[in-house]
N, C-alpha and C positions, 0 to 999 in steps of 0.2 A: 109890680108889687101887688099881692092879693089884697082885696078890699078889707079883709078882716085883720090884716097885719099892717097897721098904721104906725108911723113914728110917733112916739110920745115923749121924746126928750131923753130916753134911756135905751139901752140895748135890749130891754125886755120885749120891745115890740116885735122882735124877730121870732117869737114863739107864740103858739096858740095859748089862750088863757085857759089853763086847766090846772087842777091841783093833784091830778092822778100821777102817781110815780111811774116811771118807765125805766127799763134796764138799758143802759147804753155802754158800748165799748169804745173807749177813747184810745187812740194811738198817738203817743207824744214822742217826737224826735228831739233828743237833747244832746249837748256835749257830754262826753263821758269824762266827767271830772268828779273829784271827791266832794261829797255832800249834796249832789244834785238829787239823789233819791230822797234824802232826808228833807230837802226843801219842798219837793213835790208832796210827799206824805204830810209834812207839816202844814202845807196849804190846806189839805183836806181836814186834818184833825183840828186845826185852829178854828175852823168854821163849822165844825160839827158834822161834816160830810162823812158818810161811811163808804169805805172801799170794800167791794164784794170780792174782788180778785185783783192781784197785782203781779205782774211779771216784768223783769227788766234784764236786758242783755245788750252787750255791744254788738251792733249789727253792721256797721261800716268801719272796719278796722283802720283803713288808711286815713279816714277823716276823723277817727276817734269819736264816732257818734253812737249813741245807744237809743234803743226804742223801749219806751215804757208803755205797757198795755195795762190800762186801768178799766175795770168794770165798776160802774156806779149805778145805783138806783136812786133816781131823783125826779123832781117835778121839772117840767120844761124850763121854768124860770131859773131854778137852781142850776140846771145843766148849762144854761147860757153863762151864768155867773162863774161856774167852774172853768169852762173853756176860756173865758176872757181872763180870768186870774192866772191860769196856766200859761197863756200866751204872753203875759207880762213878765214872767220869770226870765231873767237874762239868758241863761244857757238853753232855753227852749227855742227850737227852730220852727217846729210845726206842731199843730194840734189838729187831729182829724177825729171826727165822730163817725166811726165806721158804721154804726147803726143807722145814723141819719143819712149817710152818703150812699147807702144801698148795699149791693151785694158784697159780702165779705165772707171769709172762711175763718171759722173759729174752731180751735181744738185745744184739748187739755190732756194731760197724761196723769195717770194715777197708778200708784203701787198699792196693791190690796192684799193683805195677809189674811188667810183663812185657815183655821185649824179644823181637823175633823178626821173621822175614820169611817169605815164601812160604807153604808148606803149614802151617808152625807158626803163622803169623799167622791163617790161616783157621780152624785147629783151636782156637786161643785164643778167637776170636770166637764160635765155635759153643758152646764150653763156657761162656763168659761168659753167653751168652743162656740156656742151660739153667739156670744158677744165678741168673738175673735180676740179674746184675751190671750196674751202670751204668758206661759209659765216661765218666770225668771229665776225661781228657786223652788225646790221641792224636797221635802223630807218625808219620813213615814208618818209624821204627825201634822204637817201643814204644807201650804202652797203660798207662794207670793206671785200674784198676777200683775202684769202690766196691761192696762187698758188705756187706749187712746181713742178720743172722739169728742163729740159735743158733750158739754156738761150734763145734759139730760141723760145721755147714754150711760155715763159714769155713775150718775145718781141711781139709775135703774139697776145697774149691776150691783152696786153697794147694797141697795135695799133687798135684793134677792140673796145676797151672801149673809145678811144678818142672821136669819134663822139657821144657817148652815155652819156657823162658827166664825163669823167675822171677828178678827182680832184687832186689826189696825189698818188705817188708811192714810196715805200721804198723797197730796195732790200738788201739781205744779202751778196751778193758776192758768188762766186763759192766755193762749197765744192767738193773735188774729192778724189778718192781712186782707187788704181789699182785692177783689177779683179784677181781672183785666190786665192790660199791658202796662198801665201807668204805675209808677212807684209813688212813694210818699213824697 
């Protein structure tokens, strides 16, 4: 154990003493049963924790397991508390902090509607090509683009589309998985 991480009678000794917030991606494996998502979200809301992104889907059909990916911004102390409280929920099998565990892959999908004509339309298409955005709908007055990538990439594309006629944005939330051969 590191010298600066000493037991103090609570689980908080596991983290460095800092009040700075950090962005962490948690992957939570749960039984796919009615009410589990409400219980997880309720855990966050009852304690005043904010969820930056939330995605959930059944991932192991035979075992009826779902993976919930939660992105939170919290201090290290609060993050330890969140993980411990998640682990105490009965249908939760595993909680992994993908950020703390190292190399992981994170992606998000966005559908972005942009209206425009003339030069703006040509510039919109040029930028969409540079971002490898796919056109999923096109009319003479608008486009709907599908953009997949890291959240920063999507944020950049959205900010470039604003002056060109951004109409609407729909985002899926983050999907994340650890790198390497081991599963959750």
